C-alpha positions as CSV (number, residue, x, y, z in Angstrom):
1,M,0.0,0.0,0.0
2,L,2.9,2.4,0.7
3,S,4.3,1.7,-2.7
4,L,0.8,2.4,-4.3
5,A,0.5,5.6,-2.4
6,R,3.9,6.8,-3.6
7,N,2.9,6.0,-7.2
8,L,-0.3,7.9,-6.9
9,N,1.4,10.8,-5.3
10,A,4.0,10.8,-8.0
11,T,1.3,10.8,-10.7
12,R,-0.5,13.7,-8.9
13,A,2.7,15.6,-8.9
14,I,3.0,15.3,-12.6
15,I,-0.6,16.3,-13.1
16,H,-0.3,19.3,-10.8
17,A,2.9,20.4,-12.5
18,G,0.8,20.8,-15.7
19,T,2.4,18.1,-17.7
20,S,-0.9,16.5,-18.5
21,A,-3.4,18.4,-16.4
22,N,-6.4,17.6,-18.5
23,F,-5.6,14.0,-19.1
24,F,-6.3,12.3,-15.8
25,C,-9.1,11.8,-13.4
26,R,-9.4,9.9,-10.1
27,R,-11.5,6.7,-10.2
28,P,-13.4,5.4,-7.2
29,A,-11.1,2.3,-6.9
30,L,-7.9,4.4,-6.8
31,V,-7.3,3.9,-10.5
32,L,-6.3,6.6,-12.9
33,C,-7.9,7.1,-16.2
34,V,-7.1,9.4,-19.1
35,N,-9.8,11.5,-20.7
36,P,-8.3,13.7,-23.4
37,N,-10.5,16.1,-25.4
38,R,-12.1,13.9,-28.1
39,K,-11.6,14.6,-31.7
40,R,-14.6,12.5,-32.6
41,S,-16.8,12.6,-29.6
42,G,-17.6,14.7,-26.5
43,K,-18.1,11.5,-24.5
44,R,-15.6,10.6,-21.8
45,Y,-14.0,7.1,-21.8
46,N,-11.5,5.1,-19.8
47,V,-8.1,5.5,-21.5
48,P,-4.9,3.9,-20.3
49,P,-2.3,6.4,-19.0
50,S,0.4,7.2,-21.5
51,A,3.9,5.9,-20.8
52,E,5.0,9.4,-21.8
53,F,3.8,10.5,-18.3
54,V,3.4,7.3,-16.2
55,A,6.1,4.7,-16.1
56,R,5.0,1.3,-17.4
57,V,6.5,-0.5,-14.4
58,S,4.5,1.5,-11.9
59,G,1.0,0.7,-10.6
60,I,-1.0,-2.4,-10.1
61,P,-1.1,-4.5,-13.3
62,T,-4.4,-4.5,-15.1
63,M,-5.0,-5.3,-18.8
64,A,-3.4,-2.4,-20.8
65,K,-3.2,-0.4,-17.5
66,L,-6.9,0.3,-17.8
67,P,-9.0,1.1,-14.7
68,Y,-10.2,-1.8,-12.7
69,Q,-13.9,-2.1,-11.7
70,E,-15.7,-5.0,-10.0
71,T,-18.6,-5.4,-12.4
72,A,-19.3,-4.9,-16.1
73,D,-22.0,-2.3,-15.3
74,G,-21.6,0.7,-17.6
75,L,-19.1,-1.0,-19.9
76,D,-19.2,-1.6,-23.6
77,A,-16.4,-4.2,-23.4
78,A,-14.4,-5.7,-20.6
79,F,-11.2,-7.7,-20.1
80,I,-11.7,-10.6,-17.8
81,G,-9.4,-13.4,-16.7
82,V,-10.3,-17.1,-16.2
83,P,-7.2,-18.6,-14.5
84,I,-7.6,-22.3,-14.9
85,D,-5.5,-25.2,-16.2
86,T,-7.5,-28.0,-14.6
87,G,-8.7,-29.2,-18.1
88,T,-5.2,-29.4,-19.5
89,S,-4.0,-32.7,-20.9
90,N,-0.2,-31.9,-21.1
91,R,1.8,-29.0,-19.8
92,P,0.1,-27.1,-17.0
93,G,0.6,-23.4,-16.2
94,A,-2.3,-21.7,-18.1
95,R,-3.8,-20.7,-14.7
96,F,-1.1,-18.1,-14.7
97,G,-1.9,-16.8,-18.2
98,P,-4.2,-13.9,-17.3
99,R,-1.7,-12.6,-14.7
100,Q,1.2,-12.6,-17.1
101,I,-0.8,-11.2,-20.0
102,R,-1.7,-8.3,-17.8
103,V,1.9,-7.7,-16.9
104,E,3.1,-7.7,-20.5
105,S,0.2,-5.6,-21.6
106,A,1.9,-2.6,-20.0
107,L,3.6,-2.2,-23.4
108,L,0.4,-1.5,-25.2
109,R,-0.6,2.0,-26.3
110,S,-3.9,3.5,-27.0
111,Y,-4.1,3.5,-30.8
112,N,-3.7,0.8,-33.4
113,S,-1.0,2.3,-35.7
114,G,-1.7,-0.4,-38.4
115,T,-5.4,0.1,-38.7
116,R,-5.7,3.5,-37.1
117,A,-8.4,2.2,-34.8
118,A,-9.2,4.3,-31.7
119,P,-10.8,1.8,-29.3
120,Y,-10.6,4.1,-26.2
121,E,-12.4,6.8,-28.2
122,S,-15.2,4.4,-29.1
123,L,-16.1,2.2,-26.2
124,M,-16.1,2.3,-22.4
125,V,-13.6,-0.5,-21.4
126,A,-12.2,-1.7,-18.1
127,D,-10.5,-4.7,-16.6
128,I,-13.1,-6.5,-14.3
129,G,-10.7,-9.0,-12.8
130,D,-10.9,-12.8,-12.7
131,V,-13.7,-15.3,-12.4
132,N,-13.3,-16.9,-8.9
133,V,-12.6,-20.4,-10.2
134,N,-12.4,-23.7,-8.2
135,V,-9.0,-25.1,-9.0
136,Y,-10.0,-28.5,-7.4
137,D,-13.2,-29.1,-9.3
138,L,-13.5,-28.5,-13.1
139,K,-17.2,-29.0,-13.3
140,D,-17.8,-26.5,-10.5
141,T,-15.4,-24.1,-12.3
142,C,-17.5,-24.4,-15.5
143,K,-20.6,-23.5,-13.5
144,R,-18.9,-20.5,-12.0
145,I,-17.7,-19.3,-15.4
146,R,-21.2,-19.7,-16.9
147,D,-22.8,-17.8,-14.1
148,A,-20.2,-15.0,-14.2
149,Y,-20.7,-14.5,-18.0
150,R,-24.4,-14.5,-17.7
151,T,-24.0,-11.5,-15.4
152,I,-21.5,-9.8,-17.7
153,L,-23.6,-10.3,-20.8
154,A,-26.8,-9.1,-19.1
155,T,-25.2,-5.7,-18.9
156,G,-24.7,-5.6,-22.7
157,C,-20.9,-5.8,-22.2
158,I,-18.8,-7.7,-24.7
159,P,-16.3,-9.9,-22.8
160,L,-12.7,-10.2,-23.9
161,T,-11.3,-13.2,-22.0
162,M,-7.8,-14.1,-21.0
163,G,-7.4,-17.8,-20.4
164,G,-6.8,-20.2,-18.9
165,D,-7.1,-23.4,-20.8
166,H,-9.5,-23.9,-23.7
167,T,-12.1,-25.6,-21.5
168,I,-13.4,-22.2,-20.6
169,A,-14.9,-21.7,-24.1
170,Y,-17.6,-24.2,-23.3
171,P,-19.3,-22.4,-20.3
172,I,-18.6,-19.0,-21.9
173,L,-20.5,-20.1,-25.0
174,Q,-23.3,-21.5,-22.9
175,A,-23.9,-18.0,-21.5
176,V,-23.3,-16.3,-24.9
177,A,-25.9,-18.6,-26.6
178,E,-28.4,-18.0,-23.9
179,R,-28.3,-14.3,-24.7
180,H,-27.7,-14.3,-28.5
181,G,-28.9,-17.7,-29.7
182,P,-26.6,-20.1,-31.6
183,V,-23.5,-18.1,-32.7
184,G,-21.0,-18.3,-35.5
185,L,-17.5,-19.2,-34.4
186,V,-14.1,-18.2,-35.7
187,H,-11.8,-20.8,-34.0
188,V,-8.1,-20.3,-34.4
189,D,-6.2,-23.3,-33.0
190,A,-3.7,-26.1,-33.7
191,H,-6.4,-28.5,-32.5
192,A,-10.1,-29.0,-33.3
193,D,-11.0,-29.5,-29.6
194,T,-13.9,-31.7,-30.7
195,S,-13.0,-34.9,-28.8
196,D,-15.9,-36.7,-27.2
197,V,-14.3,-38.4,-24.1
198,V,-10.7,-38.1,-23.0
199,L,-9.5,-40.4,-20.1
200,G,-13.2,-41.0,-19.3
201,E,-14.0,-37.3,-19.0
202,K,-16.3,-35.3,-21.3
203,I,-15.2,-31.9,-20.1
204,G,-11.6,-30.7,-20.7
205,H,-9.6,-28.5,-23.1
206,G,-9.9,-31.0,-25.9
207,T,-13.7,-31.3,-25.8
208,P,-15.4,-27.8,-25.6
209,F,-16.7,-27.5,-29.2
210,R,-18.1,-31.1,-29.2
211,R,-20.1,-30.1,-26.1
212,C,-21.2,-26.8,-27.7
213,V,-22.5,-28.6,-30.8
214,E,-24.4,-31.2,-28.7
215,E,-26.1,-28.3,-26.8
216,G,-27.0,-26.3,-29.9
217,L,-24.8,-23.4,-29.0
218,L,-23.2,-23.0,-32.4
219,D,-24.6,-22.2,-35.8
220,C,-22.6,-25.0,-37.5
221,K,-22.8,-23.5,-41.0
222,R,-21.1,-20.4,-39.6
223,V,-18.1,-22.1,-37.9
224,V,-14.5,-22.0,-39.3
225,Q,-11.5,-23.6,-37.7
226,I,-8.2,-22.2,-38.8
227,G,-4.6,-23.5,-38.3
228,L,-5.4,-27.1,-37.5
229,R,-2.4,-29.4,-37.6
230,G,-0.3,-32.1,-35.9
231,T,-0.5,-35.8,-35.6
232,G,-3.8,-37.4,-34.9
233,Y,-5.6,-40.5,-33.6
234,S,-7.0,-41.3,-37.0
235,A,-6.1,-40.6,-40.7
236,D,-8.6,-37.7,-40.7
237,S,-8.7,-36.0,-37.4
238,Y,-11.2,-33.4,-38.6
239,E,-13.8,-35.6,-40.1
240,W,-16.3,-34.9,-37.3
241,S,-15.9,-31.2,-37.7
242,R,-16.6,-31.4,-41.4
243,A,-19.6,-33.6,-40.8
244,Q,-21.2,-30.9,-38.6
245,G,-20.8,-28.3,-41.4
246,F,-17.7,-26.6,-40.1
247,R,-15.2,-25.1,-42.5
248,V,-11.8,-26.6,-41.7
249,V,-8.7,-24.7,-42.8
250,Q,-5.7,-26.9,-42.1
251,V,-2.4,-25.2,-41.5
252,E,-1.0,-26.5,-44.9
253,E,-3.6,-24.2,-46.6
254,C,-2.1,-21.2,-44.7
255,W,1.6,-21.7,-45.3
256,F,3.5,-19.0,-47.2
257,K,0.6,-16.8,-47.9
258,S,-1.5,-13.9,-46.6
259,L,-4.7,-14.9,-44.9
260,S,-6.6,-11.7,-45.9
261,P,-8.3,-13.5,-48.8
262,L,-9.4,-16.3,-46.5
263,M,-10.9,-13.8,-44.1
264,A,-12.9,-12.2,-46.8
265,E,-14.5,-15.6,-47.4
266,V,-15.0,-16.0,-43.6
267,R,-16.8,-12.7,-43.4
268,A,-19.2,-13.8,-46.2
269,Q,-19.7,-17.1,-44.3
270,M,-20.5,-15.4,-41.0
271,G,-22.9,-12.8,-42.4
272,S,-24.6,-10.4,-40.0
273,G,-25.3,-12.9,-37.2
274,P,-23.6,-13.0,-33.8
275,V,-20.0,-14.4,-33.9
276,Y,-17.7,-15.5,-31.2
277,L,-13.9,-15.5,-31.7
278,S,-11.8,-18.1,-29.9
279,F,-8.0,-17.9,-30.3
280,D,-5.8,-20.6,-28.8
281,I,-2.2,-19.2,-28.7
282,D,-0.9,-22.7,-29.8
283,A,-2.3,-21.8,-33.3
284,L,0.9,-19.9,-33.6
285,D,4.1,-21.8,-34.3
286,P,5.9,-22.6,-31.0
287,G,9.0,-20.8,-32.3
288,F,6.9,-17.6,-31.8
289,A,4.8,-18.7,-28.8
290,P,6.5,-21.5,-26.9
291,G,4.6,-20.8,-23.7
292,T,1.7,-23.1,-24.2
293,G,0.4,-26.5,-23.1
294,T,0.2,-28.5,-26.3
295,P,2.6,-27.0,-28.9
296,E,2.6,-28.2,-32.5
297,I,5.3,-27.4,-35.0
298,A,4.8,-25.7,-38.4
299,G,2.1,-23.3,-37.2
300,L,0.8,-19.8,-38.1
301,T,3.0,-16.8,-37.8
302,P,2.0,-13.8,-35.6
303,I,1.4,-11.8,-38.8
304,Q,-1.2,-14.4,-39.9
305,G,-2.7,-14.3,-36.4
306,V,-3.1,-10.5,-36.7
307,E,-4.5,-10.9,-40.2
308,I,-7.2,-13.3,-39.0
309,I,-8.3,-10.9,-36.2
310,R,-8.2,-7.8,-38.4
311,G,-10.2,-9.8,-40.9
312,C,-13.0,-10.1,-38.3
313,R,-13.6,-6.3,-38.7
314,G,-17.2,-5.8,-39.6
315,L,-18.5,-9.0,-38.0
316,N,-21.1,-8.9,-35.2
317,L,-18.6,-10.0,-32.5
318,V,-20.3,-10.7,-29.2
319,G,-17.3,-12.1,-27.4
320,C,-13.6,-13.1,-27.8
321,D,-11.0,-15.1,-26.0
322,L,-7.3,-15.7,-26.0
323,V,-6.4,-19.0,-24.3
324,E,-3.7,-21.4,-23.4
325,V,-0.9,-19.0,-22.5
326,S,1.4,-20.9,-20.1
327,P,4.0,-18.6,-18.7
328,P,6.3,-21.2,-17.1
329,Y,7.2,-22.5,-20.6
330,D,8.4,-19.1,-21.8
331,T,10.6,-17.2,-19.3
332,T,11.0,-14.3,-21.8
333,G,7.3,-13.4,-21.4
334,N,7.0,-13.1,-25.2
335,T,4.1,-15.6,-25.5
336,A,2.1,-13.5,-23.0
337,L,3.1,-10.3,-24.8
338,T,1.9,-11.8,-28.1
339,G,-1.4,-12.7,-26.4
340,A,-1.8,-9.2,-25.0
341,N,-1.3,-7.7,-28.4
342,L,-3.8,-10.1,-30.0
343,L,-6.4,-9.2,-27.4
344,F,-5.8,-5.5,-28.2
345,E,-6.4,-6.4,-31.9
346,M,-9.6,-8.1,-30.9
347,L,-10.7,-4.9,-29.0
348,C,-10.0,-3.0,-32.2
349,V,-12.4,-5.0,-34.3
350,L,-15.4,-4.9,-32.0
351,P,-18.6,-3.3,-33.4
352,K,-18.7,0.5,-33.1
353,I,-15.0,1.0,-33.1
354,K,-14.0,4.2,-34.8
355,Y,-11.1,4.5,-37.2
356,F,-9.1,7.5,-38.2
357,D,-9.0,8.1,-42.0
């Protein structure tokens, strides 16, 4: 607390000195937000403090150094963590993913220089913390996640989720489908995650989308899986996906090319209906993102990952997640940093985001 007080006092000193007097306001939870005069709107939004005035290493880590608030009330979009790896079949550690993503996200700035998106001039956004998971009981955790997301979605807020292993997509989509009906799905992953039973269990990070289909949560004609690869338990590991009507884009179809043309086709497939974006960090080649639980060689590049997300611009996105970051397997922090940047890209393609010409 003493350290926090010093940081707040130091920031106030900067403000009172006139360095950025109009740019900060106090929040009820002792969090600072920036509210510059808007070029496109007179409305006031939460904006991360600029590293020009507030050191990145200072303060309590939140996603992109946004204000923290306890609920989604009044928010258009919110970052939320689901820190579990109870459903993991191989390397553990994804329970630490949300925490590390938040730490690395201090490097993010307010504008997207590539697309000229201005998310913090468009939507009210905050970090609303983590779901209170039960690390001893995966089924109870799924119930807790589902209940938490029902509450978030009831406010009209779009959740941007930091995982956690991919099990979390199942209870999240239960809540999403309750509000929006069956949704389209853009699923970026090395694995289809459509297994039926693994080691006698029907819930785990390899089964979420099988469960979603069984419960009618997905509009199967509007599902695309991108980046699938690796060895399998049969000659055609993706036969079940295709039988449901999913479009399956194996990684071999992505090698050595831009994915912008693919995403034009995906946008046409998704149409105007609600869409959920689920991005497993292991979709990227482990040379770029080694900190994950089930790495597979010959994956997508970060450039292609960004192309996929930017290609979702114009879709009716009702939720997004970035899962399977396992910090213990990447001591550089680069996997979490990549995840933080991909989450920012997701924020930048949500409906109602403004772009500078």
